[in-house]
C-alpha positions, 0 to 999 in steps of 0.5 A: 499500500502506497501513501496518498499523494497528499501525505508523501514520505510522512511517518505514520503519526504525521500521516494520521495528523494530516488526515485529521487536518484534511477532514476538518478542512473538508468539513469546513468547506462543506459548511460544518461549523467547528463548534459542531465538530468533535475529533474522536481520537484513539489513545494513540492518535491523541498521544501522537497529536500531543507529541508531534513537534511539527504541529504549530503550538497555536493549533493545539489548545487546552482550556477548561479541561478541553483539548482542541485541535484547529478549533475543534474539540478533541475527545479520546473515546473508545473508538478503534479508528480516529474520526471526525464527528461532523455533528450531522444527524 
């Protein structure tokens, strides 16, 4: 399996972060408000997100016990694959 063109030659953790970033950007382009989105991350992806030094500090925030990435609330839940919940019914 070869990496997608949008994430060439990136380590796996950086590829996963790039996919999350792309999902958020696509949701915004589709008209979904960031306040309606929730990133549901695996424990590994949350750890990678926190440790990845290539992510600018201003993209990750902590306030009132809540982590956000690119303005989207992050929840570490019992998911087997990290997903972006777009808040759509």
